[in-house]
C-alpha positions in Angstrom: -22.6 123.2 150.0 -23.1 124.4 146.4 -19.9 122.8 144.1 -18.3 125.2 141.5 -19.5 125.2 137.9 -16.4 126.6 136.7 -13.1 126.2 136.9 -10.4 129.0 137.3 -7.1 128.1 135.4 -3.8 128.7 136.9 -1.5 129.8 134.1 1.1 132.5 133.6 -0.2 136.1 131.8 0.2 135.5 127.9 0.4 131.4 128.0 -2.7 131.3 125.7 -4.6 129.0 128.3 -8.3 130.0 128.7 -8.6 132.0 132.6 -12.1 129.7 133.1 -13.1 126.3 132.1 -16.5 124.9 132.2 -18.3 121.5 131.3 -20.1 121.3 128.0 -22.1 118.4 128.3 -23.5 117.8 124.3 -19.4 118.1 123.0 -18.5 115.9 126.1 -15.2 118.3 127.0 -14.8 121.4 128.7 -15.1 124.6 126.9 -12.2 127.6 127.9 -13.0 131.4 128.3 -10.8 133.9 128.0 -11.4 137.3 129.9 -8.2 139.0 129.5 -6.6 139.5 125.8 -4.5 136.5 125.8 -6.3 135.3 122.7 -7.2 138.9 120.9 -11.1 137.9 122.1 -12.1 138.9 125.4 -15.1 137.7 127.4 -16.5 139.6 130.8 -17.5 137.0 134.0 -20.0 138.3 136.6 -17.6 136.3 139.1 -20.3 134.3 140.2 -18.4 130.5 139.9 -21.8 128.1 141.0 -23.6 130.3 138.5 -21.4 131.9 135.7 -22.9 134.5 133.5 -20.5 134.5 130.0 -20.8 138.1 127.6 -20.9 137.3 124.3 -21.7 134.2 123.3 -19.0 131.4 123.1 -18.8 130.1 119.6 -16.8 126.8 119.4 -15.0 125.5 116.2 -13.8 121.3 116.7 -13.4 118.4 115.7 -10.9 117.0 113.0 -11.7 119.3 110.2 -13.0 121.9 112.8 -16.6 122.3 111.0 -18.5 120.7 114.9 -19.7 123.8 116.3 -20.6 124.6 119.7 -22.1 128.2 119.7 -24.0 128.7 123.8 -24.9 131.7 125.7 -23.8 130.7 129.4 -26.4 132.9 131.6 -27.0 132.7 135.6 -25.4 129.0 135.2 -27.8 127.8 132.3 -25.8 126.7 128.9 -28.4 127.5 126.4 -27.5 126.0 122.8 -27.7 128.3 119.6 -29.5 127.3 117.1 -26.3 127.3 114.2 -24.5 124.0 116.7 -23.8 120.5 114.7 -25.3 118.4 118.0 -28.1 117.5 119.5 -28.1 119.6 122.0 -29.0 122.9 119.8 -32.0 124.7 120.9 -31.4 123.9 124.4 -30.6 125.2 127.8 -29.3 122.8 130.3 -27.5 124.1 133.9 -24.1 123.8 134.0 -22.9 120.7 135.4 -20.3 120.6 138.0 -16.6 120.9 136.7 
């Protein structure tokens, strides 16, 4: 049986929590995705928990000063790291890991 690459976050509407989380091997942490208007930004999700696709790309600023960037396109269960990432996965594509 294939394991889910995506975790649905259980929360109250309007709580500010993401709707979904996936593991990012580059950042070694989970990244959140909002598909309902809880933070002013919405992504579409194709409903596939084993090989998810989100649109548009996700741009994550993190680190102490927020200057670290993880910019990804998640398509059919593959994380495609954009060229503006500030980590060593920049320009790479990797299959999503179980979460």
